C-alpha positions as CSV (number, residue, x, y, z in Angstrom):
1,M,-7.6,-5.8,-28.8
2,G,-9.0,-3.3,-26.3
3,M,-12.6,-2.1,-26.3
4,T,-14.7,-2.9,-29.3
5,E,-17.2,-0.7,-31.0
6,A,-20.0,-3.1,-29.9
7,Q,-18.9,-2.9,-26.2
8,A,-18.7,0.9,-26.3
9,L,-22.2,1.1,-27.8
10,K,-23.5,-1.3,-25.2
11,I,-22.1,0.9,-22.4
12,A,-23.5,4.0,-24.0
13,K,-26.9,2.4,-24.1
14,E,-26.6,1.4,-20.4
15,L,-25.9,5.1,-19.7
16,Q,-29.2,5.9,-21.5
17,F,-27.7,7.6,-24.6
18,E,-29.9,7.1,-27.6
19,G,-30.6,8.3,-31.1
20,K,-28.0,10.7,-32.6
21,L,-26.1,10.9,-29.3
22,L,-25.5,7.1,-29.2
23,G,-22.6,7.1,-31.6
24,P,-20.7,10.1,-30.2
25,A,-21.2,8.7,-26.6
26,A,-19.7,5.4,-27.7
27,T,-16.8,7.2,-29.3
28,E,-16.1,9.2,-26.1
29,I,-16.2,6.0,-24.1
30,K,-13.7,4.3,-26.3
31,R,-11.4,7.4,-26.1
32,L,-11.6,7.2,-22.3
33,Y,-10.7,3.5,-22.3
34,N,-7.8,4.1,-24.6
35,L,-6.6,7.0,-22.4
36,F,-6.9,4.8,-19.3
37,I,-4.6,2.2,-20.9
38,A,-2.2,4.6,-22.5
39,V,-1.3,6.5,-19.4
40,D,-1.3,3.6,-16.9
41,A,-4.2,5.0,-15.0
42,T,-5.8,3.3,-12.0
43,Q,-8.8,5.5,-12.1
44,V,-10.4,7.9,-14.7
45,E,-13.5,9.6,-13.2
46,I,-15.6,11.8,-15.5
47,N,-18.1,14.1,-13.9
48,P,-19.9,15.4,-15.8
49,L,-20.2,13.8,-19.2
50,V,-22.2,16.3,-21.2
51,E,-24.6,16.0,-24.1
52,T,-25.5,19.0,-26.1
53,G,-28.5,19.9,-28.2
54,D,-26.5,19.9,-31.4
55,G,-25.5,16.2,-31.0
56,R,-22.1,16.4,-29.2
57,V,-20.9,14.4,-26.2
58,F,-17.8,15.5,-24.3
59,C,-16.2,15.4,-20.9
60,V,-16.3,18.6,-18.9
61,D,-14.2,17.6,-15.9
62,A,-12.0,14.6,-15.1
63,K,-10.0,13.2,-12.2
64,M,-7.3,10.7,-12.7
65,N,-5.0,8.5,-10.6
66,F,-1.9,6.8,-12.0
67,D,-0.1,3.6,-11.2
68,D,3.1,4.5,-9.3
69,S,4.7,1.3,-10.7
70,A,4.5,2.8,-14.2
71,S,6.3,6.0,-13.3
72,Y,9.4,4.8,-15.3
73,R,7.4,4.9,-18.6
74,Q,5.1,7.8,-17.7
75,K,7.9,10.3,-16.9
76,D,6.1,13.3,-18.4
77,I,3.0,12.7,-16.2
78,F,5.0,12.0,-13.0
79,S,7.1,15.1,-13.6
80,Y,4.1,17.2,-12.5
81,E,3.8,15.3,-9.2
82,T,4.2,17.4,-6.0
83,F,4.4,16.2,-2.5
84,E,3.1,19.1,-0.5
85,E,-0.2,17.4,0.4
86,H,1.3,14.0,1.0
87,D,2.0,12.4,4.3
88,P,5.8,12.9,4.8
89,R,6.1,9.3,5.9
90,E,4.5,8.1,2.7
91,V,6.9,10.2,0.6
92,D,9.8,8.9,2.7
93,A,8.7,5.3,2.3
94,H,8.3,5.7,-1.5
95,Q,12.0,6.3,-1.8
96,F,12.7,2.8,-0.5
97,N,10.0,1.1,-2.6
98,L,7.9,0.7,0.6
99,N,4.1,0.8,0.3
100,Y,3.1,2.9,3.4
101,I,-0.3,4.4,4.2
102,G,-0.7,6.2,7.5
103,M,-3.7,5.5,9.7
104,D,-5.1,6.7,13.0
105,G,-4.2,3.8,15.4
106,N,-1.2,3.1,17.7
107,I,0.0,-0.3,16.6
108,A,2.6,0.1,13.8
109,C,2.7,-2.8,11.2
110,L,5.6,-4.0,9.1
111,V,4.4,-6.8,6.8
112,N,5.3,-8.4,3.5
113,G,2.4,-8.7,1.0
114,A,-0.7,-6.5,0.8
115,G,-3.0,-9.4,1.6
116,L,-1.1,-10.4,4.7
117,A,-1.0,-6.7,5.7
118,M,-4.8,-6.5,5.5
119,A,-5.2,-9.7,7.5
120,T,-2.8,-8.4,10.1
121,M,-4.8,-5.2,10.5
122,D,-8.0,-7.1,10.7
123,L,-6.8,-9.2,13.5
124,I,-5.4,-6.2,15.4
125,K,-8.9,-4.7,15.2
126,L,-10.5,-8.0,16.1
127,H,-8.6,-8.1,19.4
128,G,-9.4,-4.5,20.3
129,G,-6.5,-2.6,18.8
130,E,-6.1,-0.1,16.1
131,P,-3.4,-0.2,13.3
132,A,-1.3,2.9,12.9
133,N,-0.4,2.1,9.3
134,F,-0.4,-0.2,6.4
135,L,3.2,-1.0,5.4
136,D,4.1,-3.7,2.8
137,V,7.8,-4.1,2.4
138,G,7.4,-6.2,-0.9
139,G,9.1,-9.3,-2.0
140,A,12.5,-7.9,-3.0
141,V,13.1,-6.1,0.2
142,T,16.7,-5.4,1.4
143,E,18.1,-4.9,4.9
144,D,18.4,-1.2,4.1
145,A,14.7,-1.0,3.2
146,V,13.8,-2.9,6.5
147,F,15.9,-0.4,8.4
148,N,14.1,2.5,6.9
149,A,10.7,0.8,7.3
150,V,11.3,0.5,11.1
151,R,12.6,4.1,11.2
152,I,9.5,5.4,9.4
153,I,6.9,3.6,11.4
154,T,8.5,4.4,14.7
155,S,8.7,8.1,13.8
156,D,4.9,8.3,14.3
157,P,4.4,9.7,17.8
158,R,1.1,7.9,18.2
159,V,2.8,4.5,17.9
160,K,2.8,2.5,21.2
161,C,3.7,-0.9,19.8
162,V,5.4,-2.3,16.6
163,L,4.1,-5.6,15.1
164,I,6.3,-7.3,12.5
165,N,4.6,-10.1,10.6
166,I,6.6,-11.9,7.9
167,F,5.7,-15.0,5.9
168,G,8.9,-15.6,3.9
169,G,8.3,-17.2,0.6
170,I,10.2,-14.9,-1.6
171,V,11.3,-12.8,1.4
172,N,14.3,-14.0,3.3
173,C,13.5,-13.9,7.0
174,A,17.2,-13.4,7.9
175,T,17.1,-10.2,5.8
176,I,14.2,-8.9,7.9
177,A,15.9,-9.9,11.1
178,N,19.2,-8.1,10.3
179,G,17.3,-5.0,9.2
180,V,15.2,-4.9,12.3
181,V,18.2,-5.5,14.7
182,N,20.2,-2.9,12.9
183,A,17.4,-0.3,13.1
184,V,16.7,-0.9,16.8
185,N,20.4,-0.7,17.6
186,K,20.9,2.6,15.7
187,I,17.6,4.3,16.2
188,G,16.5,2.9,19.6
189,L,13.1,1.6,20.5
190,N,10.9,3.0,23.2
191,V,7.8,0.8,22.6
192,P,7.2,-3.0,22.7
193,M,8.0,-4.9,19.5
194,V,6.2,-8.1,18.6
195,V,7.7,-10.3,15.8
196,R,6.2,-13.2,14.0
197,L,8.5,-14.9,11.4
198,E,7.8,-17.9,9.2
199,G,9.3,-19.3,6.0
200,T,12.6,-18.9,4.3
201,N,15.6,-18.9,6.7
202,V,13.3,-18.5,9.7
203,D,15.7,-20.4,12.0
204,A,18.6,-18.2,11.1
205,A,16.4,-15.1,11.6
206,K,15.3,-16.3,15.0
207,A,19.0,-16.9,15.9
208,I,19.8,-13.3,14.8
209,M,17.1,-11.9,17.0
210,K,18.1,-14.0,20.0
211,K,21.8,-13.1,19.6
212,S,21.0,-9.4,19.5
213,G,19.8,-9.4,23.1
214,L,17.0,-7.0,22.2
215,K,13.7,-7.2,24.1
216,I,11.5,-8.5,21.4
217,L,8.3,-10.4,22.0
218,T,8.1,-13.4,19.6
219,A,4.8,-14.9,18.4
220,N,4.0,-18.3,17.1
221,N,1.4,-17.2,14.6
222,L,-0.5,-14.2,13.4
223,D,-3.3,-14.4,15.9
224,D,-0.8,-14.8,18.7
225,A,1.1,-11.7,17.4
226,A,-2.0,-9.6,17.3
227,V,-3.0,-10.7,20.8
228,K,0.4,-9.8,22.2
229,A,0.6,-6.5,20.4
230,V,-2.8,-5.4,21.8
231,A,-1.9,-6.7,25.3
232,S,1.4,-4.7,25.3
233,L,-0.4,-1.3,24.9
234,P,-0.4,1.1,27.9
235,K,-3.5,0.6,30.0
């Protein structure tokens, strides 16, 4: 159904358009809405929206962000994308369907689910630490993606601890464990690693970790993991 004429007129009135400018403003608002939907935008920012003395309303400048998940159907738009101004780790992570955002702290995070990732970072800060990144491995993560997630977060020279927090509903904890062990064995690890695993195949995952012989700190819950991560930082 999309935006109706009545809705567009109401928005135009809220923006204080009136008289002969009301109709053109509503038309422009509907066009912006249709554009937003058509190109899978996450943001369309118009500044300024201009009204002229001869009764016209039009956009002078616009900034747009697009949904990365829609790149497969917006190929023309994404063909213009360049990566010169991106964090190299974000670009690297994107290749493996990892949602990575670099931050300024020194505790690297590897988590499944955006909500759990935010909660993990909040608890790190609550206990006096600073997260080095946001990294959501997603629900369909593979061992190879976990391997590369560990590689990417440990490539940050500011990282002094790695915190892995997984609640496996869709995610198989054994997949996470195998990916982590493989990464540490091949890449090496020079900082403490704290791991909290719960959910699908958690017992198998813990057995994999134990059998590896790696020096990994295990945590019973998220709060325990955050406390141990902060405590492991160099004094």
